N, C-alpha and C positions, 0 to 999 in steps of 0.2 A: 624601369622602376617597377613595372608590373611583376616582373620576375622576382625582384627583391622583396616585394610585398608578399607574394605567395610563399617564398622561402622563409620569411619572417613568421608567417602564420604557422607553417609546418614545423619550424625549429623547436619550439617547446615540447611538442609531442615526440619528436625524434629524441630529444634530450631525455624525456621521461622514459622512453623505451631503453635507451642506452644505460640509464641509471640502474635498471633492473638487470641488465647484462653485466655491467661493471660497477657493482655496489660501492667499491672503494673510491670511485670518482664522483659519488653522489653530490656532494656539496659543490664541487668545481663545475660539474655540468649544469647544475641548477643556477649557480650565480652567473655563469656564462650566458645562459639563455635570458636571464633578467637584464644583464648589461646590454645585450643586443636590443632588447625592447626599449631600454632607455635611449639608446642612440637613435633608433628608428623614430620614436615619439618626438624627440627633440628636433629631428629633421623636419617632421611634419609641422610642428608648432612654429619654428623659426622661418621656414620657407613659405608657410601658409599654403602648401600645395594640396591638391585634391586628386585622389586616385580612384577611378571607378572601374570595377571589374565585373563583367557579365559572365556568369558561370554557365547558366543554362538559358539559352535564348527564349525558349518557348514557355518558360515557367516563371520568369521574373526573378530568378535567383541571382541576386547582385550583391556586391560589396562596395562600400563607399568609405574611403579612409581620408579624412581631412583634419583640419585643426581641432575640431570638436572631438573627433576620435582620438587625436593626439593627446589631449589632456587626460582622457580616461586611460589611455594606454600608458602614459607616463606615470600616472598614479598607480596603476597595476604593477608596473616595473619597479618603482621605488619601494612600494610596500612589500612586494615579494622579496626584493633584495635585502630589505631590512629584516624581514623574518628569517631569511637564510642566515644572515650574520648573527642574529639573536640566537639561533639554534646551533651555530657552528661548533661550539665547544660542549654541546650536550650529547646525550647518547641516542639521539634520533637515528633511526636506521634508514636504509635506502628506500624502503616503502614510503616513509614520510616525505622524503624529498621528491620521490617520483610522483606521488599524488599532488604535492605542492606545485610542481612545475607543470603538470597536466592541468591543474586548476588555473594556473597562470595562462597557459595557452588557450584554454577554452574561453576565458574571459577576454583575451585579446581578440579572439574570433567574434565574440558577441559584440565587441565595440566596433567591428568592421561591417557587421551585417546590416543590410537595409531590406531584407525580405523576411517573412515570417517563418519559413520552413528551415532555413539554415540557422536562424536565430534560435529556433526551438531545439535544434540539435546541440548548439553551443551551450544553451542554458541547461539542458539536461545533463550534459557531460560535466559542467561546472557543479551542478547540484550533487551528482554522485561523488565527485572528488571531494567536495566540501563535507559531505556526510561522512566519508571515510576518514577525513582528518579530524572531525569532531569526535568520532569513535575511537581514535588512535590509542588512547590510554587503556582501552578494553575494560573499563569498569562498567558495572551495571548502569550507573548514572549516565555516563557519556554515551553508551550504546542506546539507551532509551532516548536521550536528547537527539542523537543523530537520526534514529528512526522517526522520531516525531518531526524533525526538520524535513526529512526526505518525504514523508507522507504528505505533509501540508503542502510542500513545494510541488509534488507530483499532482496532487488534486488541483492546485491552481493552474498548472501547465496543461491539465486535461481540458479545463475551460478554454484555455488559450488555443489549444489545437483545434477544437471545434470551431472557434472563431476564425482561425486561419483557413479552415476548409470552406467556410462560408464566403470568405474573401475570394478564394480561388474559384468557387462556383460562380461568382458574379463576374469576375474579370479574366478568368483563366490565367491568373498571375498571382504570385505570393508577395509582390512588392508592397512596401509600406504605403505607397501612394494609392494602392488598391482600396484602402479604407474609404476613400472618396467615392461615393456612389454605392457602397456596400450596404447591406441591411444594418440597421442600428444594433441589432443583437450581435453582429460580428464584432463591432467595436467594443461593446460591453463585455463580451466574453474574453476577447484578447486583453483588454485592460484589466479584467479581473485577475487573469494569470500574472500579468506583469506587476500589478500592485502587490500581489502576494509574494512574488519572487523578489521584488525590490524592498519589501518591508515597509510599505507605504500605508499610512492611515491605520485603521483598526485591523486591516488585513496583515499588517506587519507586527502584530503583537506576539508572533513567535520569536521575534528578535531578542527580547530581554533574556529569556531562558537559554536560547542557543548560545549567545555571546557570553553570558555570565558563567555558564557551566563548562564552556570549552577551555582547553589549555590556553595560556596567554598568547602564544604566537598564532594559534588558530583564531582566537577572538580578534586579534589584530587584523588578520586577513578578512574575516567576515565583515567587520565594521569598516575597515579601510577601503575595501574594494568589491567584495563579493556581492553585497546588496546593490551596488551601483550597476550591476549587470541588468537588473530589472528596471532601473531608473533611466538608463541611457536610451533604450528604444522608446520610452514614453516621451523623453525630451525630443528625440529625432522626429517622432510623429507630430509633436506640437509645432515643430519648425516647418514641417512639410505641409500640414493641413491647418488652415486658419480656424476651421470649425472645432478642432480638437484643442487648440491652445487654451480657451477659457476653462474647459473641463480639467486640464492638467493643472492650471493655476489654482483652481478651487481645491483640488486634492493636495496641492503643495501647501497652501495655507492651513488646511485642516490637519495635515500631518505635522507641521511645525508646532501648532498649538497643542495637539494631543501629546506629542513626545515631550515637550518642555513642561507640560502640566504634571506629568508623572515624574520627570527628572528632578524638579524643584523639591519634591517631598521625599525622594528616595534616599535611604540611609545606607545602602550597600554600594560600594564604589563601582563595581563592574556592572551592576544593574543600572546605576545612574548613567554610566557611559553608554550603555546599550540603548536606553531611552533617548539619549541625545543623538544617537545614530539615527533613530526614527525622525527626530526633530530636524536635524540638519539636512536630511533628504528632502524635507519640505522646502528648504531654501533653494535647492537645485530645481525643483519642479515649479516653484513660484516665479522664476525668471529663466525660462528655458534658453534664451539667447546667450546667457553667460554662465550656464551651468557647468561647463567644462572646467573653468578656473576654480569655481567653488568646490567641485569634486576633488580637484588636486589638493587644495589646502585642507579640506576636511579629511581626506584620506591620510595625509601626512600626520596631521595633528591627532586624529583619533587612534591611529595605530600606535603612535608614541605614548599616548595616554594609557592605553591598555597594557603596554609593556611596563610603564612606570607603575601603574596600579598593581601589577603582578609582583612587583618588588617590595610593596609595602607590607608591614607586619600584620595587618588586619584588613579585612574588607568592610568593616563596620566603621562608619564615620564617627559615631559616638566614642568608640574605643580609640580611634586615631586622635581625637581631640584631647585625650588625656595621656598620650604618650608621644614624646617627640620623635620625629622621623629624621633620617639622615639629611643634612642640609643640602648636599649635592643633589640627591633625589628631589628634594623640595624645589630647588632652583629650576630644574627641568620641568617639574610639574607646573610651576608657576608660569614658565615661558609658554608651555602648551596651553595652559588655561587662559593666558593673555591673548594668544592667537585666536582661539576659538571664540573668545568673547569679542574680538574685533579691535584689539588694542593696536595703536600705530607701531611701526617698525617691524611688524610681522605680517605675512601675506594674508592672514585671516582678516586684517583690517581692509586691505584692498578688495578682497573677495566680497566682504559684506557691503562695502560702499558701492561696488559695481552692481551687486545684486539689487540693493535698495534703489539704485538709479533706474533699474529696468522693471520695477514693479508698476502695476497699474494703481491708480489712486485708491481703489477700494481695498487694496492689499496692504497699504503702508502702515496703517494703525496697528493691525494685527501683527505684522512682522516686526514692528518696533517693540511691541509688548513681548514678543518671543525673544528678541535680542536682550531685553532686560532680564527675562527668565534665564537665558543662557548665562548671563553674568552672575545671577544668584546661584545657579547650580555649580559653577566652577569656582565660586568663592569658597566652597567647601574644601577644595584642595588648596587654594591660595592662602587661606587663613589657618592652615594646620600648624601646630607647634613644631619647631625644628631646631636641631643643634648639630654641630659637626661631630663626626666620629661615631655616629650611631649606625652600626651595621648589623641589623637583625637577620638579614639573609645574605649569603655569599653572592656577590655580583661579579660576573665574568666579563672579560674584555669584549666578547661578542655583543653583550648587552649595550655597552657604551658606544660601540661602532654603529649599531642599529639606531640608537637614539641620536647620535651625532648626525647620521645620514638624514633622518627625518626632520630634526629640528633645523639642521643646516638648510634643508630644502625649503622650510618655511621662511627663512631669511632671504635666500636667493630668489624665491618666487615673487618677491616684491617688485621685480623689474617688469612683471607682466602688466601691472596697472599702477605705475608710479604716479599717474595723474591724480590718484586718490588723495595725495598729500597736499590738501589745501586747508586753510584755517577752519572753514565751516565744517568740513568732514571730520577733521581731527577733534574739534571741540564737541561735536555731536557724539562721536564714539566714546570719548572720555566721560561725557555726561551720562551716557547710557550705562557704562560700566560702573561709574561711581554710584548711580542710583541703584543698580543691582547689588553692589556691595553693602550699601546702607540698608537696603531692605533685608539682606541676609543677616547682618549683625543685629539689627533691631527686632526683626520678626522671625525669620525662617530658621535661624540657628537654634532658637529655643522651642520651635514648634515641633510637636510630635504627632503628625498626621499620617496614618497608614492608609494608602489607597488600596482598595480591594483588587485582587488579582483574578477575579472571576473570568474576565475576558481573555486572559492568557491561558486558561486551562484548555487542555487538548480537546475536551469534549465540545468546547464552545468555539474553537477556531474555525471549524468548518461551517458552523452556523453563522459566524460573522462574515464569512465569504459570501453566503447567500444574501445577507443583508446588504453588503456592498454591491453585489451584482444587481440587486433591485434598484439601488441608488444609481448605478451606472446605466441601467435600462431607462430609468426616468430621465437622466441627464441627456442621453443620446436621442431619445424620442422628442424631448422638448427643444 
């Protein structure tokens, strides 16, 4: 099994190299690598197996692949496969597919790492690949957004690297467990980098611009899986170190509240989805024990929502409220909106119930308020006017195959936590959604409040990192 695991990690990079050698096979090589990852992840989840690989004995460079990794890997595989299907009939060249599958491979590697130095390499490769995909259209706007993303990400990872050196200086090992007994500043610096990379709390305010200005398939990758590469090591550290768990949970609640506060008032479809990316990352951090299942459901639903939003005639909710959209599009938008809101029959329901059951008492009120805010936000899609036969944009077969894969995954994933379906959980979920819809119809639909974007400005993002680092230093010392 160790040989298979190493081969699986190497496969996407080999596929990416072959795509540049044989550009006519780009789609086929990319989809083959994604399918292999699906099979590998399903085997991990179903068998609940755990594979530990020690690469360098004297430096603590280790890999751990278990069921938690399996959920993140499966999310990566399904989202990547859906993006490939979405782009199948487009004019994307081999460079796009090559970078996409290299991004896929580097994320797989990140989800297997349990040491800070190999994780650093995986995150840096994924950051470069993601930046190249953002800049793919080669417009002035996308090039600026890509450079902005790369600069902010690299500054965060510089903090991280200094922290990793401090861990090694203390224990002569880079393993995650080395945080125990390391100087408090090591934890603060490492978490500063991971919070930025993962789009968490105010350090994640680079997310709205990056996701809203990227092409639709790239935005689906960023929201569906790329940001989770920063969340996964935070979750893993919380599970390894009891002292870290409260800090992660605090940032989880803060992230969820911050993201949904912006999303409720946002009038741009893609920016609203981007802010909800930030918010939903908070659910993963608020309950680290069950974050894998939540990551899977969020990745599937958010990728489908970005693809569906890209097919709408406008990005402005005010304009969409006055022109009907195609009913078929609306049906899938509604299904995705139901899932992320936690409606029964879709895996978002089970993921939210499981997460809520693993919250500490002080988290429950805040996260229930966030759940209501989620229902308010996605009521904007669910209550859009619609009618059959409205085709404002040509939609290709690859689009429907991608949406079918993602939405179908939301239905099938119900088997992971079928125990959620009891009367108490069902009634609570429906009540939260109904409350959110009522608040939207009576209050928020008519409200025109514009939240300032000052914290999102490039000049302020680095300053925000400094403030968060001070907060982390305080948390670790206390």
